[in-house]
C-alpha positions as CSV (number, residue, x, y, z in Angstrom):
1,M,-72.8,-26.6,13.6
2,P,-70.6,-24.0,15.0
3,S,-72.1,-20.6,15.1
4,F,-70.6,-17.4,13.4
5,Q,-70.0,-16.1,16.7
6,S,-68.3,-19.0,17.7
7,A,-66.2,-19.5,15.1
8,L,-65.6,-15.1,15.2
9,V,-64.5,-16.3,19.1
10,F,-62.3,-18.3,17.9
11,T,-60.5,-16.4,15.2
12,T,-59.8,-13.3,17.4
13,L,-58.1,-16.1,19.9
14,V,-56.3,-17.1,16.8
15,T,-55.1,-13.9,16.3
16,S,-54.5,-12.6,19.3
17,A,-52.1,-15.8,20.4
18,L,-50.5,-15.0,17.1
19,A,-49.9,-11.6,17.7
20,A,-48.6,-12.3,21.5
21,P,-45.4,-10.6,21.8
22,A,-42.3,-12.4,23.2
23,P,-42.2,-14.6,25.3
24,A,-45.0,-16.4,24.5
25,A,-47.8,-17.9,26.7
26,P,-46.5,-21.7,27.9
27,L,-47.9,-24.0,25.0
28,V,-50.5,-26.1,25.6
29,P,-49.9,-30.0,25.0
30,R,-51.6,-32.0,23.1
31,S,-51.9,-35.1,21.1
32,F,-53.5,-36.3,17.4
33,E,-53.9,-39.6,15.6
34,V,-54.1,-41.2,12.1
35,L,-55.8,-44.0,10.7
36,Q,-54.3,-46.5,7.9
37,V,-56.8,-47.6,5.6
38,R,-56.0,-50.7,3.3
39,N,-55.9,-50.1,-0.5
40,P,-58.3,-52.9,-2.1
41,N,-56.1,-52.7,-5.4
42,A,-52.7,-53.4,-4.4
43,P,-50.9,-56.3,-6.7
44,P,-49.0,-59.3,-4.7
45,R,-46.2,-58.8,-2.7
46,N,-42.4,-59.9,-4.3
47,G,-40.2,-61.3,-1.3
48,A,-37.1,-60.8,-3.4
49,A,-37.5,-56.9,-4.1
50,A,-38.7,-56.2,-0.2
51,M,-35.0,-58.2,0.4
52,A,-33.0,-56.3,-2.0
53,K,-34.9,-53.0,-0.9
54,A,-34.0,-53.0,2.5
55,F,-30.6,-54.2,1.5
56,A,-30.2,-51.3,-0.7
57,K,-31.2,-48.7,1.4
58,F,-28.7,-49.6,4.8
59,G,-26.0,-50.6,2.0
60,F,-25.7,-53.9,3.5
61,G,-23.2,-54.5,-0.1
62,N,-23.8,-56.5,-3.0
63,T,-23.8,-59.9,-0.9
64,A,-24.6,-63.2,-3.0
65,V,-28.4,-63.3,-1.2
66,Q,-28.7,-59.8,-2.2
67,R,-27.5,-60.3,-6.1
68,R,-29.8,-63.1,-5.9
69,A,-32.9,-61.1,-4.9
70,M,-32.2,-58.4,-7.3
71,A,-32.4,-61.1,-9.7
72,S,-35.5,-63.2,-8.5
73,A,-37.5,-59.6,-8.7
74,A,-36.5,-59.0,-11.8
75,M,-37.9,-62.8,-12.7
76,A,-40.6,-62.2,-11.0
77,G,-41.6,-59.0,-12.9
78,S,-40.8,-56.2,-10.8
79,G,-38.6,-54.2,-12.7
80,S,-34.5,-54.4,-13.5
81,A,-32.8,-55.3,-10.4
82,S,-31.9,-51.7,-9.7
83,Q,-35.6,-50.5,-9.6
84,A,-36.3,-53.9,-7.6
85,A,-33.6,-52.6,-4.8
86,N,-34.7,-49.1,-4.7
87,G,-37.3,-47.5,-2.8
88,T,-38.2,-45.1,-0.4
89,T,-36.2,-43.9,2.3
90,G,-35.6,-43.8,3.8
91,G,-46.1,-36.1,14.2
92,G,-46.3,-28.6,19.9
93,D,-48.9,-30.4,19.3
94,N,-50.2,-34.2,20.3
95,G,-51.8,-35.8,16.5
96,S,-52.7,-38.7,14.7
97,V,-51.8,-39.8,11.0
98,G,-53.5,-42.8,9.5
99,T,-51.1,-44.6,7.1
100,A,-51.7,-46.6,3.5
101,S,-49.4,-49.3,2.2
102,A,-47.7,-49.3,-0.9
103,N,-45.0,-52.3,-2.2
104,M,-47.5,-54.9,-0.7
105,G,-47.1,-53.8,3.1
106,A,-43.9,-52.3,2.5
107,E,-44.9,-48.9,3.8
108,F,-47.7,-47.2,5.5
109,L,-48.9,-43.6,3.3
110,S,-50.2,-40.9,5.6
111,Q,-51.6,-37.7,4.4
112,V,-49.3,-34.2,4.9
113,T,-50.0,-30.8,4.4
114,I,-47.6,-28.4,3.5
115,G,-48.1,-25.1,3.6
116,N,-51.8,-24.9,1.5
117,Q,-50.8,-28.3,-0.4
118,Q,-51.9,-32.3,0.5
119,F,-49.2,-35.1,0.1
120,N,-48.9,-38.9,0.7
121,M,-46.2,-39.4,2.4
122,D,-44.0,-42.8,3.7
123,F,-43.4,-42.2,7.7
124,D,-40.0,-43.7,8.2
125,T,-38.2,-44.3,11.5
126,G,-35.3,-44.6,9.9
127,S,-34.2,-41.7,8.1
128,S,-34.8,-38.0,8.9
129,D,-35.3,-36.4,6.1
130,L,-39.0,-35.0,5.0
131,W,-38.5,-34.5,1.5
132,V,-41.4,-34.0,-1.4
133,F,-41.5,-34.5,-5.4
134,T,-41.8,-30.8,-7.2
135,N,-42.5,-29.1,-10.2
136,A,-39.1,-28.8,-10.6
137,L,-38.8,-32.5,-12.0
138,P,-39.4,-33.3,-15.5
139,Q,-42.9,-34.5,-16.1
140,Q,-41.5,-38.0,-17.0
141,S,-40.2,-37.7,-13.3
142,V,-43.5,-36.5,-11.9
143,G,-45.4,-39.0,-13.6
144,Q,-49.0,-39.8,-11.5
145,H,-47.2,-37.9,-7.9
146,S,-48.9,-34.5,-6.4
147,T,-46.0,-31.9,-6.6
148,F,-45.4,-29.1,-4.2
149,I,-45.1,-25.9,-5.8
150,A,-43.8,-23.4,-3.9
151,N,-44.7,-20.5,-5.3
152,K,-48.4,-21.4,-4.7
153,S,-47.6,-21.4,-0.9
154,P,-48.1,-17.9,1.0
155,S,-45.6,-19.5,3.8
156,F,-42.9,-21.0,2.2
157,K,-39.5,-19.8,2.5
158,Q,-36.3,-21.0,0.5
159,M,-33.2,-21.8,2.1
160,Q,-30.8,-20.1,-0.3
161,G,-27.6,-22.5,-0.9
162,A,-29.0,-25.3,1.1
163,T,-29.4,-28.8,-0.2
164,W,-29.8,-32.8,0.3
165,Q,-29.4,-35.7,-1.5
166,I,-30.5,-39.5,0.0
167,S,-28.7,-42.6,-1.6
168,Y,-28.6,-46.2,-1.9
169,G,-26.1,-48.7,-2.3
170,D,-27.4,-49.9,-5.9
171,G,-26.7,-45.9,-6.4
172,S,-30.4,-45.1,-6.6
173,G,-31.7,-42.1,-4.6
174,A,-33.2,-38.7,-4.8
175,A,-32.0,-34.8,-4.2
176,G,-33.0,-31.6,-4.0
177,T,-33.3,-27.7,-2.6
178,V,-34.5,-27.0,0.6
179,G,-37.0,-24.4,2.1
180,T,-39.3,-24.0,5.3
181,D,-42.7,-24.2,5.3
182,T,-45.7,-24.6,7.5
183,V,-46.3,-28.5,7.9
184,N,-49.4,-30.1,9.3
185,I,-49.4,-33.4,10.4
186,G,-52.7,-34.9,11.6
187,G,-53.5,-31.5,13.4
188,A,-50.1,-30.9,15.1
189,T,-48.3,-28.2,13.0
190,V,-44.7,-26.7,13.1
191,T,-44.0,-23.4,11.2
192,N,-40.6,-23.0,9.6
193,Q,-40.1,-27.0,9.5
194,A,-37.4,-27.9,6.9
195,V,-38.8,-29.5,3.4
196,E,-36.5,-30.6,1.1
197,Q,-37.8,-30.0,-2.6
198,A,-36.8,-33.3,-4.9
199,T,-35.4,-31.9,-8.4
200,A,-34.1,-35.3,-9.0
201,V,-35.7,-38.7,-8.4
202,S,-34.3,-42.2,-9.5
203,Q,-36.9,-44.2,-11.7
204,S,-38.1,-46.9,-8.4
205,F,-39.7,-43.4,-6.6
206,V,-41.0,-42.8,-10.2
207,Q,-42.9,-45.9,-10.1
208,D,-44.3,-45.6,-6.8
209,M,-47.0,-43.6,-7.6
210,Q,-48.8,-43.7,-4.2
211,N,-45.8,-42.1,-2.3
212,D,-45.2,-38.3,-3.0
213,G,-42.4,-37.7,-0.4
214,L,-41.4,-38.9,2.6
215,V,-41.5,-38.0,6.6
216,G,-38.3,-39.3,8.4
217,L,-38.7,-39.4,12.1
218,A,-35.3,-41.2,13.2
219,F,-33.2,-38.8,14.8
220,S,-32.1,-35.3,13.3
221,S,-28.2,-36.7,13.0
222,L,-29.2,-38.6,10.3
223,N,-30.3,-35.3,8.3
224,T,-28.9,-35.2,5.1
225,V,-29.1,-31.4,4.8
226,K,-26.3,-29.2,3.7
227,P,-24.2,-27.2,5.1
228,Q,-26.4,-27.3,8.0
229,Q,-28.4,-30.3,8.7
230,Q,-32.1,-29.9,9.8
231,K,-34.4,-31.2,12.5
232,T,-37.3,-33.6,12.1
233,F,-40.6,-32.8,12.3
234,F,-40.7,-34.9,15.3
235,A,-37.3,-33.2,16.8
236,N,-39.4,-30.0,16.1
237,V,-43.0,-30.3,17.7
238,M,-42.0,-33.1,20.2
239,P,-41.5,-30.1,23.5
240,N,-45.2,-29.3,22.6
241,L,-46.6,-32.7,22.5
242,D,-49.0,-34.3,26.2
243,Q,-45.9,-37.1,25.8
244,P,-42.7,-37.1,24.0
245,L,-43.6,-39.6,22.1
246,F,-45.5,-41.0,19.0
247,T,-46.4,-44.9,18.2
248,A,-46.8,-46.8,15.7
249,N,-49.9,-49.9,15.6
250,L,-49.9,-50.8,12.1
251,K,-51.3,-53.9,11.4
252,N,-52.3,-56.3,8.2
253,D,-56.3,-54.6,8.2
254,S,-57.6,-50.9,8.1
255,T,-57.6,-50.7,11.6
256,G,-53.8,-48.7,12.2
257,K,-52.5,-45.6,13.1
258,Y,-49.3,-43.4,14.3
259,Q,-50.1,-41.6,17.2
260,F,-48.0,-38.4,18.9
261,G,-48.0,-37.2,22.4
262,T,-50.5,-40.1,23.8
263,V,-50.3,-43.7,24.4
264,D,-53.8,-44.9,23.6
265,Q,-53.7,-47.8,26.5
266,T,-56.8,-49.4,25.1
267,A,-54.3,-50.4,22.1
268,F,-52.1,-52.8,24.0
269,T,-52.4,-55.5,26.9
270,G,-50.4,-55.4,30.2
271,G,-51.5,-51.9,31.6
272,Q,-48.1,-50.2,31.1
273,L,-45.1,-50.1,29.5
274,N,-41.6,-51.8,29.9
275,W,-39.0,-49.3,28.3
276,A,-35.9,-50.6,26.9
277,A,-32.3,-48.5,26.8
278,V,-32.2,-47.1,23.1
279,D,-28.5,-46.1,21.8
280,N,-29.3,-43.3,19.5
281,S,-25.5,-42.6,18.7
282,S,-26.2,-44.1,15.1
283,G,-29.1,-42.2,14.5
284,F,-31.5,-44.9,14.0
285,W,-34.2,-45.8,17.2
286,Q,-31.4,-48.8,17.8
287,I,-32.0,-51.8,20.6
288,Q,-30.1,-54.7,22.2
289,S,-31.7,-58.1,21.1
290,N,-29.6,-60.8,22.1
291,S,-32.1,-63.4,22.7
292,F,-35.3,-65.0,20.7
293,M,-37.5,-67.7,21.1
294,V,-38.9,-70.4,18.1
295,G,-42.6,-71.1,19.4
296,N,-41.8,-71.1,23.5
297,Q,-38.5,-72.4,23.1
298,K,-36.2,-69.0,24.3
299,M,-32.5,-69.1,23.0
300,Q,-29.9,-66.8,23.3
301,N,-27.9,-65.1,20.4
302,P,-24.2,-64.5,22.0
303,T,-22.7,-62.3,19.1
304,A,-25.8,-60.5,18.6
305,T,-26.0,-57.3,16.4
306,P,-27.6,-54.3,17.3
307,A,-31.4,-54.1,16.0
308,I,-33.4,-50.8,14.7
309,A,-37.1,-50.5,14.5
310,D,-37.6,-49.2,11.1
311,T,-41.2,-48.7,9.4
312,G,-39.5,-48.0,6.1
313,T,-38.4,-51.7,6.1
314,S,-40.9,-54.9,5.3
315,L,-38.8,-57.5,6.5
316,L,-38.0,-58.6,9.7
317,L,-34.2,-59.2,9.0
318,V,-32.0,-60.6,11.8
319,D,-28.7,-62.1,12.5
320,D,-28.0,-65.3,10.0
321,M,-27.8,-68.0,13.1
322,V,-31.2,-66.4,13.9
323,A,-33.0,-66.6,10.8
324,Q,-31.2,-70.5,10.3
325,T,-32.1,-71.7,13.6
326,Y,-35.7,-70.3,13.2
327,Y,-36.2,-72.2,9.8
328,S,-34.8,-75.4,11.0
329,A,-38.2,-75.8,12.9
330,V,-40.0,-75.0,9.9
331,P,-40.7,-78.0,7.7
332,G,-40.3,-78.0,4.4
333,A,-37.8,-74.6,4.9
334,Q,-35.2,-73.7,2.7
335,L,-32.8,-71.1,1.7
336,N,-34.2,-70.7,-1.3
337,Q,-31.4,-69.2,-4.0
338,Q,-34.3,-68.7,-6.8
339,A,-36.3,-66.6,-4.7
340,G,-33.6,-64.4,-2.9
341,G,-34.5,-65.6,1.1
342,F,-36.0,-68.1,2.8
343,T,-38.9,-70.1,1.9
344,Y,-41.7,-72.8,2.7
345,P,-44.6,-74.8,1.6
346,C,-47.4,-72.7,2.0
347,S,-49.3,-75.4,3.2
348,T,-47.0,-75.3,6.2
349,T,-47.8,-73.6,9.7
350,P,-44.7,-71.5,10.8
351,P,-44.2,-71.3,14.7
352,N,-44.5,-68.3,16.6
353,F,-40.8,-66.1,16.4
354,S,-40.2,-63.7,18.8
355,V,-37.1,-61.2,19.6
356,A,-36.1,-59.6,22.6
357,I,-36.5,-55.6,22.9
358,G,-33.8,-54.9,24.8
359,N,-33.3,-55.5,28.6
360,S,-36.7,-55.5,29.3
361,G,-37.2,-59.3,30.2
362,Y,-40.1,-58.6,27.0
363,M,-39.8,-60.6,23.8
364,A,-41.9,-59.2,20.7
365,T,-43.9,-62.2,19.1
366,V,-45.0,-62.4,15.3
367,P,-47.4,-65.7,15.7
368,G,-46.9,-67.8,13.1
369,S,-50.1,-67.0,11.4
370,M,-47.8,-63.7,10.1
371,I,-45.0,-64.8,9.2
372,T,-45.7,-65.3,5.9
373,F,-44.7,-62.4,3.5
374,A,-45.3,-63.5,-0.2
375,Q,-46.2,-66.2,-2.0
376,V,-43.4,-67.0,-4.5
377,D,-45.9,-69.4,-6.4
378,Q,-48.8,-71.5,-5.4
379,A,-47.0,-74.0,-3.4
380,T,-44.6,-72.1,-1.8
381,C,-44.4,-68.9,0.6
382,F,-41.5,-66.3,1.2
383,G,-40.8,-65.5,4.7
384,G,-41.1,-62.2,6.6
385,V,-38.7,-63.4,8.6
386,Q,-35.0,-63.0,6.8
387,S,-31.6,-63.3,7.5
388,N,-29.2,-59.9,7.5
389,M,-26.5,-62.2,5.9
390,G,-24.2,-61.1,8.1
391,A,-25.0,-57.0,8.0
392,P,-23.5,-55.1,11.2
393,M,-27.7,-54.6,12.4
394,Q,-31.0,-55.9,12.6
395,I,-33.6,-54.5,11.1
396,Y,-36.9,-55.2,12.6
397,G,-39.3,-53.8,9.8
398,D,-43.0,-54.2,9.3
399,T,-43.3,-57.8,10.1
400,M,-43.1,-56.8,13.7
401,F,-44.7,-53.6,13.8
402,K,-48.0,-55.4,12.2
403,A,-47.9,-58.2,15.4
404,Q,-46.9,-55.1,17.7
405,F,-48.0,-51.7,19.1
406,V,-44.3,-49.6,19.1
407,A,-44.0,-46.4,21.2
408,F,-40.6,-44.1,20.4
409,N,-40.5,-41.9,23.1
410,G,-38.1,-38.9,22.6
411,G,-37.9,-38.2,25.9
412,N,-36.3,-40.9,28.1
413,N,-34.0,-42.6,25.4
414,S,-35.9,-46.2,25.9
415,L,-37.9,-48.8,24.0
416,D,-41.0,-50.4,25.3
417,G,-43.0,-53.8,25.1
418,S,-46.7,-54.8,25.8
419,D,-49.2,-56.7,24.1
420,Q,-51.0,-55.5,21.3
421,Q,-55.0,-55.6,21.8
422,K,-57.1,-57.7,19.3
423,G,-55.8,-60.0,17.4
424,T,-51.8,-60.3,18.1
425,T,-49.5,-60.4,20.7
426,G,-46.8,-57.9,21.7
427,K,-45.4,-54.2,21.9
428,A,-42.5,-52.3,21.1
429,S,-41.3,-48.6,22.1
430,A,-38.4,-46.5,21.6
431,A,-37.7,-43.3,23.4
432,S,-34.6,-40.9,23.1
433,S,-34.1,-37.1,23.7
434,T,-32.8,-34.9,20.9
435,T,-31.2,-31.6,20.7
436,G,-30.6,-28.3,18.8
437,A,-33.2,-25.4,18.5
438,R,-36.6,-26.1,17.5
439,A,-38.8,-24.6,14.2
440,G,-41.6,-22.7,15.7
441,V,-45.0,-24.3,16.5
442,D,-47.8,-22.8,14.8
443,R,-49.9,-21.8,18.0
444,R,-52.9,-21.9,16.1
445,S,-52.8,-25.5,16.2
446,V,-52.8,-25.6,19.9
447,V,-55.7,-22.8,21.1
448,A,-57.4,-26.3,22.0
449,A,-56.4,-28.2,24.7
450,G,-56.1,-31.5,25.1
451,L,-57.8,-32.1,21.5
452,V,-57.4,-34.9,19.4
453,L,-57.6,-35.2,15.8
454,V,-58.0,-37.9,14.0
455,V,-57.0,-38.2,10.0
456,T,-58.2,-41.4,7.8
457,M,-55.2,-42.4,5.8
458,V,-55.4,-44.7,2.4
459,M,-53.2,-48.0,3.5
460,M,-51.4,-49.0,-0.5
461,W,-50.3,-52.4,-1.2
462,A,-48.1,-52.5,-4.1
């Protein structure tokens, strides 16, 4: 136990740091980490709902497959078509945050402290808003969610006239007002972080009972706050990290984690990261992916659409030709109209599937044993690799992430790949620079140099 004298010395250091006039002493870079824990009481996955949610999130349009997926999700008892299609959209100091998975691996939730209040929130590399349920919502919208109460946080400041709104292709979404507060994720703390307070949410967010909000980790250009866009938590904390990056090491079991500011060299094989170029002009962690592998056979995709790395999407959505080619090698596979996607007999062991990570030469592999996303019935399985049905992007979601160690580097516009240690192959990482003024970083969080903080997280499968 630390002595009272030690605590007093620490308090003195903190007080001195906070009182120091500008220009302040240089901040000491740090790293932090968050673990994920699986929820054993989660309901079964629904492939049709995951497909419809992804199509709605990125506005891929009301295609025939999306309509089938939405109808199938409703028939499977997951609610109305719009509810099935809708879901959560979309870590200076180093740190890590634990994650919990809801919607049967569709999202991983992490503990986030806003002001003096704690929430379970979704880390989403496919969006750029940090928003939370609030007590301004009607009680029927709050349900079992924890809510942020602004007047109970002494560090909260309202941004007069600022509003935000996210919306999906199916008409669902969330909206509200904006303020600033101190946000702590895994020990890394940002003061004056924009916090978007939900005053209206669609029913699907209400039904996602484990999720109290979202931490967007794409580029700040996607932020929806008006009249002035706000920076993401990562953009604000990045200058004070040991390294300007964060990593996602998400798995099927309870051992996954996010880390900020550091790369765990024991989490992957190969000894080094192989970075591929990232195009952040769209606001996403976007790469080229012009080739793929079915088993050990490598093939080209000459008309490949760009690919984005998105922890907020459950499936691995690839160009239609790629999906058709892969499932032609899976015995008994078919495009199942009722299920809303490619299915195959559960008795079948699909081959490994790999996608190129930029022009680095690295192929991110999902082992055949991890291809199955859900069971449609006792004999039929729904694949985690699905077609984007002609959409302008490929979405590399959690089906890939659970087989990869993925590093997002905000300092060099690149994305890396290397084999994940223990269990599965592959690793991908993305990097890019950000611009604009940063919010203040709490000096209390950088007093201890090199400290790595670990926060347990719950992985909720719904």
